[in-house]
N, C-alpha and C positions, 0 to 999 in steps of 0.2 A: 574365969572362964564358967564357974558354977552359975552365975547371973546368965551368961549366954545361952545354956542349955534350959534354964527356966523360961527365957524369953521364947526360944524356939518351941519348947514344950506349949507354951501358952498359944503360940502363933499356929501350931499344928492343931491345937485343940479348937481354937476359933475357925480354922480352915473347915474342919470337920463338922463343927456346929453348922457353919454356912452351907455346906453341901447338903446336911440333913434338913435344914430350913427350907432349902430351894426345893428339895423332894417334896416335903411335906406341903408346901405351898402350891406347888403344881398339881399334885392330886386334889388337894382341897378345892382348889378352882374347878378342876375337871368335875369333881363331885357336884358343886354348886350349878355350875352351867349345866350338868345332866338333869338334875332336878329342876330347874327354872325354865330351862328352853326346849328340852327334849319333847318332840310331838306337839309343840305349840307355834303359833305364828310368829314371826319377826317382832322383837322387842323394840319400837322406836325411842331411842334416846334423845336426839335432836332431829326434828323432822327435815328430810332431804339431805341430811348431812352424816348421822350416825345412827345405825341399828345393829342389833345383834340377831344372827341366824344360827341356827343348831345345825351344824354339819359333822359327819365323821369322818375320818381319815384312818384306813386300816393300815396305812404306811407311814413312810417319813414325809419329809417336804414335799408339798404338791404331789403327793400319790406315790412316790417313789417306793417301790418294793410293796406295793399295793397287795393286800390279802396274805401277806407273809409275816403275820403278827408273831408267830413263834421266833423267827429269825430276828426280828425287831427287838423281842424282849430279850433275848440272849445277848445282843449287842448292847442294849442298854444296861443290863448288869454288868457286862464286861466293862462298860465305861464307868460305871460307879465304882467297881472293884479298882480300876486304874486310878480313880481320882483319890480314893482312899490311900492306895500304895504311895502315891507321888507325896501327899500329905505326909506320910508316916516313913 
């Protein structure tokens, strides 16, 4: 039974690290996009196929809750807390 607890702890730790890695990666990508694309024309990667444009969305998916940044922040923090609670 001791080995089961060690495996369980390892899985919980791995899950927590995955959540942290996803959050850091998300914020890093947003920072890089802000540096490279904000206030600049579209960056064409493959002509007529793929280009990157800078757009801002103050809400959630497709503008849902647009302009309610504080509410979205509270919801995001609650989701992260819930994920950590489920892990442990």
